C-alpha positions in Angstrom: -27.9 5.2 -25.4 -25.0 7.5 -24.5 -24.1 10.4 -26.7 -20.6 10.1 -28.2 -18.3 13.2 -28.3 -15.9 13.1 -31.2 -13.2 15.0 -29.2 -12.8 12.0 -27.0 -11.6 9.8 -29.9 -10.6 10.0 -33.5 -11.9 7.3 -35.8 -11.4 7.1 -39.6 -14.4 6.9 -41.9 -16.7 8.5 -39.4 -19.8 8.4 -41.6 -19.6 4.6 -41.9 -19.9 4.2 -38.2 -22.6 6.8 -37.4 -26.4 6.4 -37.0 -28.4 9.6 -36.4 -31.8 10.2 -34.8 -33.6 13.4 -35.8 -30.3 14.6 -37.3 -29.3 15.8 -33.8 -28.0 12.9 -31.7 -25.6 10.1 -32.3 -27.4 7.0 -31.1 -24.9 4.4 -32.1 -21.2 4.1 -32.6 -19.0 1.0 -33.0 -15.7 1.5 -31.2 -12.7 -0.6 -32.2 -12.3 -3.4 -29.7 -8.8 -2.4 -28.8 -10.0 1.2 -28.0 -12.9 -0.1 -25.9 -10.4 -2.1 -23.8 -8.2 1.0 -23.3 -11.3 3.0 -22.2 -12.1 0.5 -19.5 -8.5 0.6 -18.2 -8.6 4.4 -18.2 -12.0 4.5 -16.4 -10.9 1.9 -13.9 -7.7 3.8 -13.1 -9.7 7.0 -12.5 -12.2 5.2 -10.2 -9.3 3.6 -8.3 -7.7 7.0 -7.8 -11.1 8.4 -6.7 -11.7 5.6 -4.3 -8.2 6.0 -2.8 -8.7 9.7 -2.3 -12.1 9.2 -0.6 -10.6 6.6 1.7 -7.7 9.0 2.6 -10.1 11.8 3.4 -12.3 9.5 5.5 -9.4 8.3 7.6 -8.2 11.9 8.0 -11.6 13.1 9.1 -12.0 10.1 11.5 -8.5 10.7 13.0 -9.3 14.4 13.5 -12.4 13.4 15.4 -10.2 11.5 17.9 -7.8 14.4 18.2 -10.7 16.8 18.9 -12.1 14.5 21.6 -8.7 14.5 23.3 -8.5 18.3 23.2 -12.1 18.6 24.5 -13.4 20.2 21.2 -16.5 18.1 21.2 -18.6 19.9 18.5 -15.7 19.8 16.1 -15.3 16.1 16.9 -18.9 15.5 16.0 -18.5 17.3 12.7 -15.4 15.3 11.9 -17.2 12.0 12.6 -20.2 13.0 10.5 -17.8 13.9 7.6 -16.0 10.6 8.0 -19.4 8.7 7.9 -20.4 10.5 4.7 -17.1 9.7 3.1 -17.2 6.0 4.1 -20.7 5.7 2.7 -19.6 7.4 -0.5 -16.8 5.0 -0.8 -19.1 2.1 -0.2 -21.5 3.3 -2.9 -18.6 3.6 -5.4 -17.2 0.2 -4.7 -20.7 -1.4 -4.8 -21.3 0.2 -8.2 -18.1 -1.6 -9.4 -19.5 -4.9 -7.9 -16.8 -5.0 -5.3 -19.3 -6.0 -2.6 -16.8 -7.2 0.0 -14.8 -4.0 -0.1 -18.0 -2.0 -0.1 -19.3 -3.8 2.9 -16.1 -3.0 4.8 -16.5 0.7 4.0 -20.1 0.7 5.3 -18.9 -1.0 8.5 -16.5 1.9 8.9 -19.3 4.3 8.5 -21.3 2.6 11.3 -18.2 2.8 13.5 -18.4 6.6 13.4 -21.8 6.4 15.0 -20.3 4.7 18.0 -17.6 7.3 18.4 -20.1 10.1 17.9 -22.3 8.6 20.6 -19.5 8.9 23.1 -19.0 12.6 22.3 -22.8 13.1 22.7 -22.6 11.4 26.1 -19.7 13.6 27.2 -21.7 16.7 26.3 -24.7 15.5 28.3 -26.8 14.6 25.2 -27.6 11.1 26.5 -30.8 10.5 24.6 -29.1 11.3 21.3 -26.2 9.0 22.3 -28.6 6.2 23.1 -30.3 6.5 19.8 -27.0 6.2 18.0 -25.9 3.3 20.0 -29.1 1.5 19.3 -28.7 2.2 15.6 -25.1 0.8 15.9 -26.4 -2.4 17.7 -28.8 -3.0 14.8 -25.8 -3.4 12.6 -23.3 -4.8 15.1 -25.3 -6.9 17.5 -22.3 -9.1 18.3 -20.1 -6.4 19.6 -19.9 -6.6 23.4 -18.1 -3.2 23.6 -21.2 -1.4 22.3 -23.4 -3.1 24.9 -21.0 -2.0 27.6 -21.2 1.6 26.3 -25.0 1.5 26.3 -24.8 0.3 29.9 -22.7 3.3 30.8 -25.3 5.7 29.6 -28.1 3.8 31.3 -26.1 3.8 34.4 -25.7 7.6 34.3 -29.5 7.9 33.8 -30.1 5.8 36.9 -31.6 2.9 34.8 -29.6 0.3 36.6 -31.8 -2.7 35.7 -31.4 -2.1 32.0 -27.7 -1.3 32.5 -27.4 -4.8 34.0 -29.2 -6.4 31.1 -26.8 -4.7 28.7 -23.8 -6.0 30.7 -25.3 -9.5 30.7 -25.6 -9.2 26.9 -22.0 -8.2 26.7 -20.9 -11.0 28.9 -22.9 -13.6 27.0 -20.9 -12.5 23.9 -17.6 -12.5 25.8 -17.6 -14.1 29.2 -13.9 -13.5 29.5 -14.2 -9.7 29.5 -12.8 -8.7 32.9 -13.8 -5.1 32.3 -17.4 -5.9 31.8 -17.4 -8.0 35.1 -16.0 -5.0 36.9 -18.7 -2.7 35.5 -21.3 -5.2 36.5 -20.0 -5.1 40.0 -20.4 -1.4 40.1 -24.0 -1.5 38.9 -24.9 -4.2 41.3 -23.6 -2.0 44.2 -26.0 0.7 43.1 -28.9 -1.6 43.6 -27.5 -2.9 47.0 -26.8 -6.4 45.6 -23.3 -6.5 47.3 -22.8 -10.2 47.4 -23.3 -10.5 43.6 -21.1 -7.4 43.2 -18.3 -9.0 45.1 -18.5 -12.1 43.0 -18.4 -10.0 39.8 -15.3 -8.2 41.1 -13.6 -11.5 41.9 -14.4 -12.7 38.3 -12.9 -9.5 37.0 -9.7 -9.9 39.1 -9.4 -13.6 38.2 -9.7 -12.9 34.5 -7.5 -9.9 34.3 -3.9 -10.0 33.2 -1.5 -7.0 33.6 -0.6 -7.3 29.9 -4.0 -8.1 28.5 -6.6 -6.5 30.8 -8.6 -4.0 28.7 -11.7 -1.9 29.5 -13.9 -1.5 26.5 -13.4 1.9 24.8 -15.8 4.6 26.0 -17.5 2.3 28.5 -16.3 3.5 31.8 -18.7 2.8 34.6 -16.4 3.7 37.4 -16.6 4.2 41.1 -13.1 5.5 41.0 -12.0 9.1 40.6 -9.2 8.0 38.3 -9.8 9.2 34.8 -7.4 6.7 33.3 -8.3 3.3 31.9 -5.9 0.9 33.6 -4.2 -2.1 32.0 -4.5 -4.3 35.0 -6.9 -5.2 37.9 -6.1 -2.2 40.2 -9.5 -0.7 39.5 -11.3 -4.0 40.2 -9.5 -4.3 43.5 -10.3 -0.7 44.3 -14.0 -1.1 43.5 -14.2 -4.3 45.6 -12.6 -2.4 48.4 -15.3 0.3 48.3 -18.0 -2.4 48.3 -16.4 -4.1 51.4 -16.1 -0.7 53.1 -19.8 0.0 52.6 -20.5 -3.4 54.1 -18.2 -2.3 57.1 -15.9 -5.2 56.4 -12.9 -2.9 57.0 -10.1 -5.5 57.2 -11.1 -7.1 53.9 -11.5 -3.6 52.4 -8.0 -2.6 53.6 -6.6 -5.7 51.9 -8.4 -5.0 48.7 -7.1 -1.4 48.6 -3.6 -2.8 49.4 -3.8 -5.1 46.5 -4.8 -2.2 44.3 -1.8 -0.2 45.5 0.6 -3.1 44.8 -0.5 -2.8 41.2 -0.7 1.0 41.1 1.4 2.5 43.9 0.4 6.1 42.9 -3.3 5.5 43.3 -4.0 8.3 45.7 -7.7 7.5 46.5 -6.8 3.9 47.3 -4.1 5.2 49.7 -6.6 7.4 51.5 -9.1 4.6 51.9 -6.5 2.1 52.9 -5.5 4.5 55.7 -9.1 5.0 56.7 -9.8 1.2 56.8 -6.6 0.7 58.9 -8.0 3.0 61.5 -11.4 1.4 61.5 -10.2 -2.2 61.4 
């Protein structure tokens, strides 16, 4: 039983309410019911403030991680993501102790999300094995997230493990067959294993599904045959990649048309311009 400190509360007729053990410790004290109620409110208010501060610090650390990534400060980004993970887990523990299981679960999910972001930074710094371990840990918790499968495919692609990269992309497409970005990535991987007919079909699916306002490549999952560093919000990349596949098959007229379609969407796409000119000469 908890010790009671008299400084916390003043009660009349103290001796009537005390029970001593070995003349040293207070082992029992009956608090007035109204005061017990006030204590619960006070404690609840403190915990609410503590939870709010933890959440604020977690969001701040997570946001700093993104800023560091954009600036190219990768080690600082990793530290920020680790700090955010620790804070989200701390918040989850606090909420769970208050039997707020739904809110606690949400905090734990946010903690897991930091693994995914950290895996991208590890990949960018050439630490592919560590990145794969984090992605696999993330998939254990979020097995229904196609974006994570696409990102795992990226790392496997960079390692030259094309067959397993294809399996990951198939898993992603089984979860979301309408993901035009994943179809484009699949086309790129299929080209690497000389399965050009299947690759062209994948690019066509990507183009068919894409919408200039809705087309979205999964975050940090860029298996590109294009020198462009930007993630486009349309099908310009899919047309460009299809053009490369047709060029490698020496189908120059079709390749020129594909590059032309890419340029209609993105007129400033310099590499597409160069290849369009080259195909025009060869056609």
